[in-house]
C-alpha positions as CSV (number, residue, x, y, z in Angstrom):
1,M,-11.7,-5.7,-17.2
2,M,-14.9,-5.1,-15.2
3,P,-17.2,-2.5,-16.8
4,E,-17.4,0.8,-14.9
5,P,-20.7,1.2,-13.2
6,E,-22.9,4.1,-14.3
7,N,-23.6,6.6,-11.7
8,S,-27.2,7.4,-12.5
9,N,-28.0,7.3,-8.7
10,R,-25.7,10.0,-7.5
11,E,-24.3,9.6,-4.0
12,H,-25.4,13.1,-2.8
13,T,-23.8,14.2,0.4
14,R,-26.3,15.1,3.2
15,D,-27.2,18.8,3.6
16,E,-28.7,20.2,6.8
17,T,-32.2,20.1,5.6
18,G,-32.7,16.5,6.7
19,D,-31.3,17.4,10.1
20,A,-33.3,20.6,10.7
21,W,-35.7,19.0,13.3
22,L,-32.7,17.6,15.3
23,L,-30.6,20.8,15.1
24,E,-33.5,22.8,16.6
25,K,-33.5,20.4,19.6
26,L,-29.8,20.3,20.3
27,P,-27.9,20.2,22.5
28,L,-29.0,16.7,23.8
29,E,-27.4,14.1,25.9
30,I,-26.6,10.8,24.2
31,T,-28.2,8.4,26.8
32,R,-27.4,5.1,25.0
33,T,-25.8,3.6,21.9
34,E,-26.8,0.5,20.1
35,T,-25.1,-1.5,17.4
36,Q,-27.4,-1.6,14.4
37,K,-28.9,-5.0,13.6
38,K,-28.1,-5.0,9.9
39,R,-24.8,-3.1,10.1
40,S,-22.5,-4.3,12.9
41,D,-20.0,-1.6,11.9
42,R,-22.5,1.2,12.8
43,L,-24.1,2.6,16.0
44,S,-27.4,4.3,16.6
45,L,-27.3,7.2,19.0
46,F,-30.3,7.8,21.3
47,H,-31.6,10.4,23.7
48,K,-33.9,8.4,25.9
49,E,-36.1,6.6,23.3
50,Q,-35.5,9.2,20.7
51,F,-33.3,8.2,17.8
52,L,-30.7,10.9,17.1
53,A,-28.4,9.7,14.4
54,G,-26.5,6.8,13.0
55,V,-22.7,6.7,12.8
56,S,-19.9,4.3,11.9
57,T,-18.0,2.7,14.8
58,T,-14.8,4.2,13.5
59,I,-16.2,7.7,13.6
60,A,-17.8,7.1,17.0
61,D,-14.4,6.1,18.3
62,R,-12.6,8.9,16.7
63,L,-15.1,11.5,18.1
64,A,-15.5,9.7,21.5
65,L,-19.2,9.3,21.1
66,H,-20.7,7.2,24.0
67,A,-23.5,7.3,26.5
68,G,-23.1,10.5,28.4
69,S,-21.7,12.5,25.5
70,I,-23.5,15.8,24.6
71,L,-24.6,16.0,21.0
72,T,-24.3,19.7,20.0
73,Q,-25.0,21.3,16.6
74,G,-21.3,21.5,15.9
75,L,-20.7,17.9,16.9
76,L,-23.6,16.8,14.6
77,R,-22.1,18.7,11.7
78,K,-18.8,17.1,12.4
79,I,-20.3,13.7,12.3
80,R,-22.0,14.3,9.0
81,Q,-18.8,15.6,7.6
82,E,-16.8,12.6,8.7
83,E,-19.6,10.3,7.3
84,D,-19.3,12.0,4.0
85,R,-15.6,11.7,4.1
86,E,-15.8,8.0,4.7
87,K,-18.3,7.6,1.8
88,A,-16.0,9.5,-0.5
89,F,-13.0,7.3,0.4
90,A,-15.2,4.2,-0.2
91,S,-16.2,5.5,-3.5
92,G,-12.6,6.3,-4.4
93,Y,-11.5,2.7,-3.5
94,S,-14.3,1.4,-5.7
95,L,-13.1,3.5,-8.6
96,I,-9.5,2.4,-8.2
97,A,-10.5,-1.3,-7.9
98,I,-12.0,-1.2,-11.4
99,R,-9.1,0.5,-13.1
100,D,-6.4,3.1,-12.7
101,H,-7.6,6.7,-12.9
102,S,-5.9,10.0,-13.6
103,E,-6.2,12.5,-10.8
104,Q,-8.6,14.7,-13.0
105,E,-10.8,11.7,-13.7
106,F,-10.9,10.8,-10.0
107,I,-11.8,14.3,-8.9
108,Q,-14.5,14.6,-11.5
109,K,-16.2,11.4,-10.6
110,L,-16.3,12.0,-6.9
111,K,-17.7,15.5,-7.5
112,R,-20.4,14.1,-9.8
113,R,-21.3,11.9,-6.8
114,G,-22.1,15.0,-4.8
115,F,-19.0,15.3,-2.5
116,S,-17.7,18.7,-1.5
117,D,-14.5,20.2,-3.0
118,E,-12.8,20.0,0.4
119,I,-13.6,16.2,0.9
120,V,-12.7,15.4,-2.8
121,Q,-9.3,17.1,-2.4
122,S,-8.6,15.4,0.9
123,C,-9.4,12.1,-0.7
124,R,-7.2,12.9,-3.8
125,R,-4.2,13.8,-1.6
126,S,-4.6,10.7,0.5
127,F,-4.8,8.4,-2.6
128,A,-1.9,10.1,-4.2
129,D,0.2,9.8,-1.1
130,K,-0.5,6.0,-1.1
131,D,0.5,5.9,-4.8
132,L,-3.1,4.8,-5.6
133,L,-3.2,7.8,-7.9
134,N,-0.2,8.3,-10.2
135,D,-0.5,10.2,-13.4
136,E,2.8,9.0,-14.7
137,R,1.9,5.3,-14.2
138,F,-1.7,5.9,-15.5
139,A,-0.4,7.7,-18.7
140,V,2.0,4.8,-19.6
141,Q,-0.7,2.1,-18.9
142,F,-3.3,4.0,-20.9
143,A,-0.9,4.6,-23.8
144,Q,0.3,1.1,-24.0
145,G,-3.2,-0.4,-23.6
146,K,-4.7,1.8,-26.4
147,F,-1.7,1.0,-28.6
148,S,-1.6,-2.7,-28.2
149,V,-5.3,-3.4,-27.8
150,N,-7.0,-0.8,-29.9
151,G,-4.3,0.0,-32.4
152,W,-4.3,3.7,-31.6
153,G,-1.5,5.9,-32.8
154,P,0.4,8.6,-31.0
155,S,-1.8,11.5,-31.9
156,K,-5.0,9.9,-30.8
157,I,-3.5,8.7,-27.5
158,L,-2.0,12.1,-26.8
159,S,-5.4,13.9,-27.3
160,A,-7.1,11.3,-25.0
161,L,-4.5,11.9,-22.3
162,R,-4.9,15.6,-22.5
163,R,-8.7,15.1,-22.1
164,K,-8.0,13.1,-18.9
165,G,-6.0,15.9,-17.4
166,I,-2.5,14.5,-18.0
167,S,0.1,17.3,-18.5
168,E,1.9,17.6,-21.8
169,A,5.2,16.5,-20.4
170,I,3.9,13.3,-18.8
171,A,1.8,12.5,-21.9
172,R,4.7,12.8,-24.3
173,K,7.0,10.8,-21.9
174,A,4.3,8.0,-22.0
175,L,4.3,8.0,-25.7
176,E,8.1,7.8,-25.8
177,D,7.9,4.8,-23.5
178,T,5.2,3.1,-25.6
179,F,6.4,3.6,-29.2
180,Q,9.8,2.4,-30.3
181,E,11.2,3.5,-33.6
182,D,9.3,1.2,-36.0
183,D,6.3,0.4,-33.8
184,A,3.9,2.9,-35.3
185,T,4.7,1.8,-38.9
186,E,4.4,-1.9,-38.0
187,S,1.1,-1.2,-36.2
188,C,-0.3,0.6,-39.3
189,I,0.7,-2.4,-41.5
190,Q,-1.1,-4.7,-39.1
191,L,-4.2,-2.6,-39.1
192,I,-4.3,-2.4,-42.9
193,Q,-3.9,-6.2,-43.2
194,K,-6.7,-6.9,-40.6
195,R,-9.1,-4.9,-42.8
196,E,-7.7,-5.9,-46.2
197,A,-10.9,-7.5,-47.4
198,H,-12.9,-4.4,-46.5
199,F,-10.5,-2.0,-48.3
200,R,-10.1,-4.2,-51.4
201,R,-13.8,-4.1,-52.0
202,E,-13.1,-0.6,-53.4
203,V,-11.9,-1.2,-56.9
204,D,-10.7,2.3,-57.6
205,P,-7.0,2.3,-56.4
206,I,-7.1,6.0,-55.7
207,K,-10.2,5.8,-53.6
208,R,-9.0,2.6,-51.9
209,K,-5.8,4.4,-50.8
210,Q,-7.9,7.4,-49.6
211,K,-10.0,5.2,-47.4
212,V,-6.9,3.5,-45.9
213,F,-5.3,6.9,-45.2
214,R,-8.6,8.2,-43.6
215,F,-8.8,5.1,-41.4
216,L,-5.2,5.3,-40.2
217,H,-5.4,9.0,-39.6
218,S,-8.5,8.5,-37.5
219,K,-6.5,6.0,-35.4
220,G,-4.0,8.8,-34.7
221,Y,-1.1,8.1,-37.0
222,T,0.8,10.8,-38.7
223,M,0.9,11.1,-42.5
224,D,4.6,10.3,-42.6
225,V,3.9,7.0,-40.8
226,I,0.8,6.3,-43.0
227,H,2.8,6.8,-46.2
228,A,5.7,4.6,-45.0
229,S,3.4,1.8,-44.0
230,S,1.3,1.9,-47.2
231,K,4.5,1.4,-49.2
232,E,4.9,-2.0,-47.5
233,I,1.5,-3.2,-48.8
234,E,1.7,-4.5,-52.3
235,W,-1.9,-3.9,-53.3
236,L,-1.7,-0.2,-52.2
237,C,1.3,0.6,-54.3
């Protein structure tokens, strides 16, 4: 799995401060448009020789921007809003390409990148409608991955799913789909066996068992399961 990129350089959406000089001059006629040299998917808008704004070709088509169009304050704000929306959707796709996300994770990460609540919610709805966001699927994949790869038990998985905004009903259903009757006990036995050399360095049998119990409890297993699994290990009996 690819590591998720850090977002130390937040993708702030544009406010009107950077457009203040232009807003004062509007309305102006767009006298020509040019395809940008380094970005063939973007157009530069001009009034005579004065650069006004850059815009994606999709937005230009959607808003019918062409030579002869009048750029008003309202239209400029609409362009900026649509540009931010495109950036949010691109960010959303980059997140989903790395791994599945819960809806809460998705929302929080887009907000941290500076996108407005309205744009974030629009993006969330669109991704959910396309089944790119699905808390039920995410919960099952998360639970099964943490169990099979990390050896997490039900309690630890449940707590993690809650932190990711998964509802109680969906989280518990994911646990039911992940853990069969003897899975938790068998997983505990395997975890103990993998760390046998470490645990057996403790010569005091009581302290040794305490260390094993603390380790398994930190992994999210119940005391009933821990007791049952420890009875299957000869050197713990």
